[in-house]
N, C-alpha and C positions, 0 to 999 in steps of 0.2 A: 894200619889197621884200622883205625881211627879217622883215616883221610877215607878210605873208602866206605867205613859205615857213614862216615857225612854226607857222602854223595848219593850214596844208596838212598839214606832218609830224605835228601834234598830232591830225588829223582821222583821218590812217592808220592812227596807234598806235593811236587809239581805236577803228577798225576793224577791225584785226588783233588787239585786245584783246577785243572783242564775240564774232570768229569762232571763235577758242579756245577762247572759254569756251563756246560753243553746242557747238564739237565735244564738248567736255569732258562739258557735258550730256548730249549725244545718245550719248555712249559712254561703258559700265561696264566697266570693266578688271576682273577677276577672275583671282585667282592660283588655279592650280587644282594640284593633287598627284594623282598617280596613281591613288593611293586615293579622292580624290573623283571622278574622273573613272569609274571601276569602279562606285562605288556610287551614281555617277545613272546610269550606262549602264544596270543592272542593275533600274532603277525608271522610267525615262524614255525612253529608247530604243525604236523601233519592233519592234525584233528583240525585246526584251525583253515588247513585247504579244503578239506573234506566238505568243510562246513559252507563254504565259499562255493565249491563245486554245485553242491546241492542248490545253492541259493541261484546259480546260473541256470542250471536245468530249469527250475520255475520258472525264473523270468523268462527263459525263451519257451515255455510254454504257455505263459500269458501272453507273450507277443504273438506267438499263433493265433492263439484265439482272438485276440484284436484284430489280427489281419482278417481274420474270418467274418468281422462286421464292415468292411472296405470293400469299394469296388474292385472286380479284378480284371485287368484286362490283359486279354489274350490274343496272340496273332498264331495263325495255321496256315500254312504251306505249302504245295507240291510242286517244285520246280525243278525237272519237270516229269512229266509221268508219260513213257513212252511205250507204247503198246502194236505188237506185231503178232498177230496169233488167228487162230480160227475160234469163232463160236456158234454154238448151236443156235437156231432162227426158225420158228414155229410159221408156218405159211398158212394162206387163209383157209387151206382144205385141213388142215390138222397135221397134216405130215411136217416132218424136221428137216431141213437141211444145214450144212455147214457155211458159213459164210467167212472171209477174210477181213480183219480188220487192220488196219494200219494208219494211226494216227498217235498224235503228240498233243498233250495234253498237259495246261498249268491251272493251276486255283489257288484262291489266298482267300482267307477272310478275319476279320477283327469284330472283337465282343467286347462288351462291357458287362461283367456279370455282378450283381449285388443281390446279398442276401437279406432277406426281411424279416428280421426277427420277431415284430409283432405277431405274424402268422405262419412264419418257417417257409414261406414260398422263396423262389429264386426266378428273381427277375433279370432280364439280359435284353440288350442292345446289340445286333449283329449286322454287318453288312459284308458283302462278301464278292467275287468275280472270277469267273470260270473261263477260261479259252480252249477251245478243242481244233487243231487244224489236221484235215484227210490229208494223209501222204500219197495216196494213189489215186489213178484216174484223174479226175480235177479238183487238183487242190484248193482248199476254200477253209477260210478262219470262220469261227464261230464264236460268240461271245453270249454268254449268261449271267447277268448283272443282277443282286439284291442290293441295292441302296441302301437300304432302312428296313430293318423287320424287328418288331417285339414281340419276348417269348416271357412268356409267365408259366411257372410250372409249382402246384401248390397242391402238396397233401391235404385234405378232406378232414379226416380223422386221425392222422398218425401223428407221434409224439412232435411235438416242435422242438428238435433237437439244440436249434440256435437262441432260443428261447431260454429253457435249463442252462445251456453255456452261459448265458448271461449272469445266471445265479449263481452257479455255480463254479467259477472260473476266478472270479475277483474273490471269493471267499479263501478258495486256494491258495492264490498269489499271498494274499494278505497271511494266513496260516505258513506259509513258506520262509516269508519276511520275518516273522516271530519266531519262529524255530529257528532261523539263524542266531538273531540277537539271545536266543535261549542258548546255542551250540556257542556262542563263544563265552559266554559265562560259566559253561559246563568246562571250557577248556581253563578258565581259570581255576575250577575248582580243581581240573587234574592236575594244573601247575601248583598248585596249593600242597596238594596230596603230595606229589613227588619234593619240593621244597621242604616241606615239613621232616619227610623221610630222611633226607639229607641234613638239615637240622637237627633230628634227633639223633643221628648216628654221629654228628660231628660231638653234641653233648657227652652222647655215651663214651666216646674215644677220649675227649677230655676228662672225662670223670674218671677213666680208666686209668689216665696217665698219672694222674694227680693221687688216684689210692694206690697205683705204683709207687710213685714216689713215695709216699707218706708209707706205705708197707715195708719200700727198702729201710727207710731212716728209721723205723720202728724196729726192724729187725736186728739192724745195727745198736741201739740203744737195748734192746733186748741182750744180745749177747753180752754185751759190757756189764749187764746187770746180772747176767748168769755167772760169769766169772766172779763176781762180787759175791754171789750167793744171796741176791735180793730176789730173783725169781727161781721158777722150781724149772726142771727139763720140759716137761711139759707143757708150758708157756711160751719155750724157747721155740718148741716143735711148733705152737699153732701159730706163732709169729711168721716163721719160714713156711710155712703152709700157706698161710694169708697172702707172702710174696709169690709162692708159684701160682696162686691163683688168680691175683692180681694181672701178673704177666700172660698168664692166659685169656682174660678178659681183654685186655689190651689187645692183642694179636687180633682176637675175632671183632672186636670195634673197628680196627685198621679194616679188615676186611668186608665189613658190614657198609661201612665209609665210601671205599672205593664203589661198591656193588651200588649204592644210593647215589653217587655221584655221577656214575655212567647212566642211568637210567634217567635221572635229571637233564643231564649233558644231551643227551639223544632227541628225548622230548623238545629241548630247547632250541635242537638242530645248532648245536656250537662245536667248534672244532675238538678234535678228540684229546688235543694236548692244551685243553684247558682245563685248569685246575679250578674249579668253583668254590667261593667261600662264602657261604649264608652268613646273613645276621638274622637277630632274633628281632622280630618287629617291636616296634617300640611306641607308634602312634596307634591306638585303639581305636574306631570310631565308636562313638557312644550314640545311639541312635536309641527312639523310642517306636515302638513298634507295637501295633493293637491288631489283632485278629479282623477285626472288621475291615480296618484300612488297608491290610494286606491281600484281603481278598477283594475288596474293592476295584485296587489295582492289577491283581492276577487278572480279575475276569474283563477289562480293557485292554490288558495288554498280550496275557499269554495266548500261545499257541494254541491251548486245551479248546479255550472259546471257539476258535475258528475249526479247531478240527471237530467239536459236534456240530456246530452247523453245518459244515460239507458232509459229514457222514449222512446228517439228516435228510439232506436235498439230495445226495445222491441214492438213496433208500427211496425218496419222494420219487424219483427220475425212473427208477426201476418198476415202480408200480406204473409210472403214467405210460410207460415204453410198452409193459404188457397188454394193458388196455388197449394201446393203439393198436397193437397187433390182432385185436378180436375181427377187426374188418379193415380192408385198406380199399379206400378211395382217393383216385388222385384226379388233378384236372391239369391238361396243357393246351395251351393256346399260343400260336401265333399269329400274329397280324403284320402285315407288310407290302411292298412292291417287290416284283421283280421281271426282268425286260431280257429278250432275247433279239440278237441280229448279227449281220457278218460283219460290222463295225461296231468299235468299243462306244463310241459317242452316238451312236444309235440305240444302243442297247440300253443307253441312263436315260434316254428320250421317248420311248416307246414300252411305257410301263402298265402292268396289270397288277389287280390285286393278287395278293399272295397270304391267303388264310386257312389256317390248319387249327381244328379243335376237336380234342380228344378228350373223352373221361373213361377213366377206367377203373376197375373195382375188382376184388378179392375178396370172396365172402365165404367163408367153408360153411358148405351146408353141416357136412358131417366128419367131425374129426376127434370123435370119442370125449370130449370136455380136453382134448388137451391144452389149448390155448386159455381156457378158464382155466384149468390147472398151474398155469403158468401167472398170471395174474394173482391166484390164492398162494401160491410161492412166496412171489414179490412181497406179498402185503404179509405173510409170515415174517419174512425177512427184516421186514419193515419193522413188526414188533419188534423181532428181537432187537433190533438196533436200538430203537428207542429204550427198551431195559436194560442194555449193556451202557448206552449214555447215561441213564440215571445213577445207574452203580459206579460209571465211573466219576461221575459229579460227585457222589456221597465221599470216593474215595478220597478225591483231589481237595475238598473241604475238609476231610480227616487230616489228612498228610499236612497240609497248610498252617492248621490251627497246632499240630503237635511240634511244627517247627518252629512255628511263633513263639510257642513256649519254652521249648528250648534256647531258643536264642536270647529270648529274654532274660530266662535263667542263665546263662553262659556267663552273662557279664560276674555276676556276684560268683561263680564258680574261680573265675579266672583271679579274681582279686582274692578270695581264700587259698588258692593252691600259692600266689604268690606268695602271702605274707608266710604260709607254713613251709614254703621251701627256704625263706631267709631264717625261720626258726630253727630249722633243721641246719641249715648250713654253722649257726650260731654255738646249735648244741655241739656239732660235731668238733669245731675248734676248740671248744671250753673242755671234750673229753680227751682230746689226743692233748693239748697242756697238763691234764691230771695227771693222764698216764705216765706222762714223763717224768712227773715225780711219786710214780707208783701208789697213788689212791684210788685207783679202778682199775678192774680186770678187764682182760681181752675180751671178754665176753661182751661186757658193756660198750667196749670201745668199737667192737665191730656191729653191735645192734646199732649204735650211731651213724655210722658210717652207711649201712643199709638205709636209713631210714633218711638221712642227707641226701641218696643218690635214688631214691624213689621219690621224694618232693619234688625235686631237680626236673624227672622225667614227669611226672605229674603236670609240673606247670608249664613244660612245653605242650603236652598233651591238650592239656587244658586250652591252652591259646591255638591251638592246632584247629579243635574244634570250634572256636570264635569263631575265626576266618573261615572256615568251611560252612558255616552255618549261616554266617554273613552273605556272602557270595552264592548261596543255593536259595536264601531268601531275595536276592537280586536275578536269579536265574528265574523264578519263578514268577515275580511280579514285574520284572523289567524297570526295575525303580531304582533309581542311584540317590540312596537314604542319606548319604553325605553332602549329597548337592540340591537335593530336593527336585530334582527334574526325571522325565522318565529316560530310559537307555535307549538310545536310538543311534543310526548310523548313517553313511550317506550313501545309500544302497547305490544310485546311479554311477558313483565316482568310484565304487567298489567291482562292480560288474564293467567297468570301462579296463581296469588296469589290466 
């Protein structure tokens, strides 16, 4: 019987050891500092990927605008075009007849086009060659050449879109780059939020486990004292109730820890088997910040200023476009040479002038005030935009002032919370020892325990606020206060990756 029992115990212990080993192999524990979490969030989180994709989109939009300012070379060709059909033909007496066409045709052209941003014109240089061969009767070749032709298309009173793009697009791209830098700091703020949620859950679990252990120990002491008649039955029941409450709190804290760990693990794109062990940040950056200095850096670096400038320019552009639509006059001019012959070489020798000049206009005589109304709408929208920009500027300055005040005050709050937590812990330890010798009641002991837990949680919360305010200040000013340098990134390298 004893031998069978030993075998069963050995098998059970072996199975337990194998289970623990399998769980250890399947789970990787990673000690993660706050700096590590922020660094990984910047490179592996979905938020960081979205910010980079938005930057790429803005970059290619800017590249497209830059390409509009450069010469564009186009090749057009039809090789070949075959026609065998009947078409109507008007005779000399005004009657019509149908004639048969049967020919082969090829043509090609090369053009170089340049937008002139100063005037909004489009200037192009063209050259082309056309070849036609009749396939019925007496077949023959026919060539027509335009060795060179200079073409100008110029709107007279219309809005100069290219000129406005030169004003707006660089500001838009600068806004996008500043927005990307701000987004990276916002990612860091999200990492801080998730990290401290996990850290608080860990602290709460450690507190709950310690409280449970203390409650179990005190309950055993209370039972012994009750047997000796040193405490009442009510005090014993109160200690048992404390033990049950401590056990309930401990299970809730374990569940909260798992939930917050899953959230942080997903945000950092870690494997599901990774167990994160957060650490309380010890090194606190102590910096001196004034509102005037923060405002100066924010106005120089933040996307907000670029956004204001872009929206003002876009409102001005809409007004200019509405005024340009009041009347439309355009100039088209083409100057060049052309030649025709049965041989291609002669078609380039016997050249003649080829000139086209057109001036077109469109002026509404009666439109019942429609275009004037469009101008008034655009001007009203511009006034609305200007009012909104003034209001947003006031809100921006106010929010920045409040943030600077909170951050400067948070350093003192953090030091006070640290000292209060230390005092509350010492008071609780003293009360536990005092309770052991029966000099204080369970109510006093419970009160010191609650105060101890509250002060510890308050310290972690104050620590979270400090780091959150610090990175929020960085996201607005785009300034690294620990290194006294601006926050920047190698945009070209990021876009190539």
